[in-house]
LOFIBA-836889 format. One record per residue (C-alpha): x, y, z; residue number from 1. Coordinates in Angstrom, 1 decimal. Layout:
<recs>
+--------+--------+--------+------+
|   east |  north |     up | resi |
+--------+--------+--------+------+
|      X |      Y |      Z |  NUM |
...
+--------+--------+--------+------+
</recs>
This chain:
<recs>
+--------+--------+--------+------+
|   east |  north |     up | resi |
+--------+--------+--------+------+
|  -64.7 |  194.2 |   -7.7 |    1 |
|  -64.2 |  197.8 |   -7.8 |    2 |
|  -61.0 |  199.3 |   -9.1 |    3 |
|  -58.9 |  200.8 |   -6.0 |    4 |
|  -58.0 |  203.9 |   -8.2 |    5 |
|  -60.6 |  206.6 |   -8.2 |    6 |
|  -61.5 |  209.3 |  -10.9 |    7 |
|  -63.4 |  212.7 |  -10.7 |    8 |
|  -67.1 |  211.6 |  -11.5 |    9 |
|  -67.8 |  215.2 |  -12.5 |   10 |
|  -65.4 |  214.8 |  -15.4 |   11 |
|  -66.9 |  213.1 |  -18.6 |   12 |
|  -63.5 |  213.1 |  -20.2 |   13 |
|  -62.2 |  210.9 |  -17.2 |   14 |
|  -65.0 |  208.5 |  -17.3 |   15 |
|  -64.5 |  208.0 |  -21.1 |   16 |
|  -61.0 |  207.6 |  -20.9 |   17 |
|  -61.0 |  205.1 |  -18.0 |   18 |
|  -63.6 |  203.1 |  -19.8 |   19 |
|  -61.7 |  203.1 |  -22.9 |   20 |
|  -58.7 |  201.7 |  -21.0 |   21 |
|  -60.7 |  199.1 |  -19.5 |   22 |
|  -62.2 |  198.0 |  -22.9 |   23 |
|  -58.8 |  197.6 |  -24.2 |   24 |
|  -57.5 |  195.3 |  -21.4 |   25 |
|  -60.6 |  193.4 |  -21.5 |   26 |
|  -60.6 |  192.4 |  -25.3 |   27 |
|  -56.9 |  191.7 |  -25.0 |   28 |
|  -57.5 |  189.3 |  -22.0 |   29 |
|  -60.0 |  187.5 |  -24.1 |   30 |
|  -57.1 |  186.3 |  -26.5 |   31 |
|  -57.7 |  188.9 |  -29.3 |   32 |
|  -54.6 |  190.2 |  -31.0 |   33 |
|  -54.7 |  193.9 |  -30.8 |   34 |
|  -53.3 |  195.9 |  -34.2 |   35 |
|  -51.0 |  198.7 |  -33.8 |   36 |
|  -51.1 |  199.7 |  -37.5 |   37 |
|  -53.5 |  202.9 |  -37.2 |   38 |
|  -51.5 |  204.3 |  -34.3 |   39 |
|  -48.3 |  203.4 |  -35.8 |   40 |
|  -49.0 |  205.1 |  -39.0 |   41 |
|  -50.4 |  208.3 |  -37.1 |   42 |
|  -47.0 |  208.7 |  -35.2 |   43 |
|  -44.9 |  207.9 |  -38.4 |   44 |
|  -46.5 |  210.9 |  -40.2 |   45 |
|  -46.3 |  213.1 |  -37.1 |   46 |
|  -42.7 |  212.3 |  -36.5 |   47 |
|  -41.7 |  212.7 |  -40.3 |   48 |
|  -43.2 |  216.1 |  -40.2 |   49 |
|  -41.3 |  217.1 |  -37.0 |   50 |
|  -38.0 |  215.8 |  -38.3 |   51 |
|  -38.6 |  217.7 |  -41.6 |   52 |
|  -39.1 |  220.9 |  -39.8 |   53 |
|  -36.2 |  220.1 |  -37.3 |   54 |
|  -33.8 |  219.4 |  -40.2 |   55 |
|  -35.2 |  222.8 |  -42.1 |   56 |
|  -34.4 |  224.9 |  -38.9 |   57 |
|  -30.9 |  223.2 |  -38.8 |   58 |
|  -29.7 |  224.0 |  -42.2 |   59 |
|  -31.0 |  227.4 |  -42.3 |   60 |
|  -29.4 |  228.3 |  -39.0 |   61 |
|  -26.1 |  226.8 |  -40.3 |   62 |
|  -26.0 |  227.8 |  -43.8 |   63 |
|  -28.4 |  230.9 |  -44.0 |   64 |
|  -31.6 |  231.4 |  -45.8 |   65 |
|  -30.3 |  232.4 |  -49.2 |   66 |
|  -28.2 |  229.5 |  -49.8 |   67 |
|  -31.0 |  227.1 |  -48.7 |   68 |
|  -34.3 |  228.8 |  -49.8 |   69 |
|  -34.9 |  226.2 |  -52.5 |   70 |
|  -34.5 |  223.3 |  -50.0 |   71 |
|  -36.7 |  225.4 |  -47.4 |   72 |
|  -39.4 |  225.6 |  -50.1 |   73 |
|  -39.4 |  221.8 |  -50.9 |   74 |
|  -39.3 |  221.3 |  -47.0 |   75 |
|  -42.5 |  223.3 |  -46.7 |   76 |
|  -44.2 |  221.6 |  -49.6 |   77 |
|  -43.4 |  218.2 |  -47.8 |   78 |
|  -44.4 |  219.4 |  -44.6 |   79 |
|  -47.9 |  220.7 |  -45.8 |   80 |
|  -48.5 |  217.3 |  -47.6 |   81 |
|  -47.5 |  215.2 |  -44.4 |   82 |
|  -49.7 |  217.5 |  -42.2 |   83 |
|  -52.5 |  217.1 |  -44.7 |   84 |
|  -52.1 |  213.2 |  -44.7 |   85 |
|  -52.0 |  213.2 |  -41.0 |   86 |
|  -55.2 |  215.2 |  -40.7 |   87 |
|  -56.9 |  213.0 |  -43.4 |   88 |
|  -55.6 |  210.0 |  -41.4 |   89 |
|  -57.1 |  211.0 |  -38.0 |   90 |
|  -60.6 |  212.3 |  -39.5 |   91 |
|  -61.4 |  209.7 |  -42.1 |   92 |
|  -59.3 |  206.6 |  -41.4 |   93 |
|  -59.2 |  206.2 |  -37.6 |   94 |
|  -62.4 |  208.1 |  -36.8 |   95 |
|  -61.9 |  207.8 |  -33.1 |   96 |
|  -60.9 |  204.2 |  -33.3 |   97 |
|  -59.8 |  202.9 |  -29.6 |   98 |
|  -59.3 |  199.2 |  -30.4 |   99 |
|  -58.3 |  197.2 |  -33.7 |  100 |
|  -57.6 |  193.7 |  -33.7 |  101 |
|  -58.3 |  190.0 |  -34.8 |  102 |
|  -58.8 |  186.6 |  -33.3 |  103 |
|  -55.7 |  184.3 |  -33.1 |  104 |
|  -56.8 |  182.5 |  -36.2 |  105 |
|  -57.1 |  185.6 |  -38.1 |  106 |
|  -60.6 |  184.8 |  -39.5 |  107 |
|  -62.3 |  187.6 |  -37.8 |  108 |
|  -61.2 |  191.3 |  -37.3 |  109 |
|  -62.8 |  193.7 |  -34.9 |  110 |
|  -62.8 |  197.5 |  -34.7 |  111 |
|  -64.2 |  199.7 |  -31.8 |  112 |
|  -64.9 |  203.5 |  -31.8 |  113 |
|  -66.0 |  205.1 |  -28.8 |  114 |
|  -67.8 |  208.3 |  -28.1 |  115 |
|  -69.8 |  210.1 |  -25.3 |  116 |
|  -73.3 |  211.4 |  -25.7 |  117 |
|  -75.5 |  214.0 |  -23.7 |  118 |
|  -78.4 |  212.4 |  -21.6 |  119 |
|  -81.7 |  212.8 |  -23.4 |  120 |
|  -83.3 |  213.7 |  -20.2 |  121 |
|  -81.9 |  216.3 |  -17.5 |  122 |
|  -80.5 |  214.8 |  -14.5 |  123 |
|  -79.5 |  211.5 |  -16.1 |  124 |
|  -75.9 |  210.3 |  -16.4 |  125 |
|  -74.3 |  210.6 |  -19.8 |  126 |
|  -74.0 |  208.0 |  -22.3 |  127 |
|  -71.1 |  205.7 |  -23.5 |  128 |
|  -71.7 |  205.0 |  -27.1 |  129 |
|  -69.6 |  202.5 |  -29.0 |  130 |
|  -69.6 |  201.5 |  -32.6 |  131 |
|  -68.3 |  198.2 |  -33.4 |  132 |
|  -67.2 |  196.6 |  -36.8 |  133 |
|  -66.9 |  192.9 |  -37.0 |  134 |
|  -65.5 |  191.7 |  -40.0 |  135 |
|  -65.4 |  187.9 |  -41.4 |  136 |
|  -61.8 |  188.1 |  -43.2 |  137 |
|  -63.0 |  185.3 |  -45.7 |  138 |
|  -66.4 |  186.7 |  -46.8 |  139 |
|  -65.6 |  190.2 |  -46.1 |  140 |
|  -69.0 |  190.4 |  -44.7 |  141 |
|  -69.1 |  193.1 |  -41.8 |  142 |
|  -71.5 |  193.2 |  -38.9 |  143 |
|  -72.0 |  196.7 |  -37.5 |  144 |
|  -73.1 |  197.0 |  -33.9 |  145 |
|  -73.9 |  200.1 |  -31.9 |  146 |
|  -74.3 |  200.2 |  -28.1 |  147 |
|  -75.2 |  203.1 |  -25.8 |  148 |
|  -75.0 |  202.6 |  -22.0 |  149 |
|  -74.9 |  205.0 |  -19.0 |  150 |
|  -71.5 |  205.3 |  -17.3 |  151 |
|  -73.1 |  205.0 |  -14.1 |  152 |
|  -73.7 |  201.3 |  -14.7 |  153 |
|  -69.9 |  200.6 |  -14.0 |  154 |
|  -68.8 |  203.6 |  -11.9 |  155 |
|  -69.6 |  203.8 |   -8.4 |  156 |
|  -70.5 |  206.9 |   -6.5 |  157 |
|  -66.9 |  207.5 |   -5.3 |  158 |
|  -65.4 |  207.2 |   -8.8 |  159 |
|  -64.1 |  203.5 |   -8.8 |  160 |
|  -64.6 |  201.3 |  -12.1 |  161 |
|  -66.5 |  198.1 |  -11.5 |  162 |
|  -65.3 |  195.7 |  -14.2 |  163 |
|  -68.2 |  193.1 |  -13.9 |  164 |
|  -71.1 |  195.2 |  -15.0 |  165 |
|  -69.0 |  196.7 |  -17.9 |  166 |
|  -67.9 |  193.3 |  -19.2 |  167 |
|  -71.2 |  192.1 |  -19.2 |  168 |
|  -72.6 |  194.9 |  -21.4 |  169 |
|  -69.7 |  194.0 |  -23.9 |  170 |
|  -70.3 |  190.3 |  -23.8 |  171 |
|  -74.1 |  190.7 |  -24.2 |  172 |
|  -74.1 |  193.4 |  -26.8 |  173 |
|  -71.0 |  191.9 |  -29.2 |  174 |
|  -71.7 |  188.4 |  -30.4 |  175 |
|  -67.9 |  187.8 |  -30.9 |  176 |
|  -67.1 |  189.2 |  -27.3 |  177 |
|  -69.8 |  186.9 |  -26.0 |  178 |
|  -68.4 |  183.8 |  -27.8 |  179 |
|  -65.0 |  184.6 |  -26.1 |  180 |
|  -66.3 |  185.3 |  -22.7 |  181 |
|  -69.6 |  182.8 |  -22.5 |  182 |
|  -69.7 |  183.5 |  -18.5 |  183 |
|  -70.5 |  187.2 |  -19.0 |  184 |
|  -72.8 |  186.4 |  -22.1 |  185 |
|  -75.1 |  184.4 |  -20.0 |  186 |
|  -75.2 |  186.5 |  -17.0 |  187 |
|  -78.6 |  187.9 |  -15.9 |  188 |
|  -79.7 |  190.6 |  -18.2 |  189 |
|  -79.7 |  194.0 |  -16.6 |  190 |
|  -82.9 |  195.4 |  -15.3 |  191 |
|  -84.2 |  198.5 |  -17.0 |  192 |
|  -83.0 |  201.9 |  -16.1 |  193 |
|  -79.7 |  200.5 |  -14.7 |  194 |
|  -80.9 |  200.7 |  -10.9 |  195 |
|  -82.2 |  197.2 |  -11.0 |  196 |
|  -78.9 |  195.8 |  -12.4 |  197 |
|  -76.9 |  197.6 |   -9.7 |  198 |
|  -79.4 |  196.6 |   -6.7 |  199 |
|  -79.9 |  193.0 |   -7.9 |  200 |
|  -76.4 |  192.0 |   -9.8 |  201 |
|  -73.9 |  194.2 |   -8.0 |  202 |
|  -75.5 |  195.2 |   -4.6 |  203 |
|  -72.1 |  196.0 |   -3.1 |  204 |
|  -71.6 |  198.9 |   -5.5 |  205 |
|  -72.7 |  202.1 |   -4.1 |  206 |
|  -74.6 |  204.2 |   -6.6 |  207 |
|  -74.9 |  207.8 |   -7.7 |  208 |
|  -76.7 |  210.2 |   -5.8 |  209 |
|  -78.8 |  212.7 |   -7.5 |  210 |
|  -76.5 |  215.7 |   -7.1 |  211 |
|  -73.7 |  213.7 |   -9.0 |  212 |
|  -75.8 |  212.8 |  -11.7 |  213 |
|  -76.6 |  216.4 |  -12.2 |  214 |
|  -72.9 |  217.2 |  -12.1 |  215 |
|  -72.0 |  214.7 |  -14.8 |  216 |
|  -74.8 |  215.7 |  -17.0 |  217 |
|  -73.6 |  219.5 |  -16.7 |  218 |
|  -70.1 |  218.3 |  -17.7 |  219 |
|  -71.2 |  217.6 |  -21.0 |  220 |
|  -72.8 |  221.3 |  -21.1 |  221 |
|  -76.3 |  220.0 |  -19.8 |  222 |
|  -77.4 |  222.3 |  -17.2 |  223 |
|  -79.6 |  220.4 |  -14.8 |  224 |
|  -82.7 |  221.9 |  -13.1 |  225 |
|  -84.5 |  218.8 |  -12.4 |  226 |
|  -83.9 |  216.2 |   -9.6 |  227 |
|  -82.5 |  212.8 |  -10.4 |  228 |
|  -82.8 |  209.5 |   -8.6 |  229 |
|  -79.6 |  207.9 |   -7.5 |  230 |
|  -79.0 |  204.1 |   -7.9 |  231 |
|  -79.2 |  203.7 |   -4.0 |  232 |
|  -82.1 |  206.2 |   -3.3 |  233 |
|  -85.7 |  206.6 |   -4.4 |  234 |
|  -87.2 |  209.5 |   -6.1 |  235 |
|  -88.7 |  210.9 |   -2.7 |  236 |
|  -85.2 |  210.9 |   -1.2 |  237 |
|  -83.9 |  212.8 |   -4.0 |  238 |
|  -86.4 |  215.3 |   -3.8 |  239 |
|  -85.8 |  216.0 |    0.1 |  240 |
|  -81.9 |  216.3 |   -0.8 |  241 |
|  -82.8 |  219.2 |   -3.2 |  242 |
|  -84.9 |  221.1 |   -0.9 |  243 |
+--------+--------+--------+------+
</recs>
């Protein structure tokens, strides 16, 4: 079923944020234990820098600069180090991670990094890109998985998120998720191009029109000049609309 909440289908950032939230909820619903270590560390570094700057302002305001300039120098150095550590943590440790967790038995860890990608052809919907690392805790062996699918496979034309096709993509593309949700993993494979999947598996979901696909592509900086075919219309109908 489609979500009752609507988002703006022209805004790729909204499409990605909504999909990221749905991914977190889905993985947690499968019994995975989410780890908040990455987020907690980032918050700790950020708040430490803020508290240090606030303390520096307070003692300078009450005691004056001359009597506290040595402490201010130390505070500036510490603030620089904290901000440097925060920047390093975000860029080289988190790396855009949206989910980190493990199975209940603690034997397997999973980490998911998301991104969006421009379509290869004009008029197509943008891509949702996932990089997944699944690690066996005992052997330290890491299975790396990359997925790229179109947002239009799980958003209808009105901006509602449809969970079923998205969960099917995850279950079929990530073996760990497939084991936790075998019902989705054995679902019929999507037809090529996304159009067949919507018509055959999720016929109740209205699809994108050519105009909406063009608008989404342009949201990623792709100016479209070619007519695109929507999920519920063929190429001839798309051409007539653009005339």
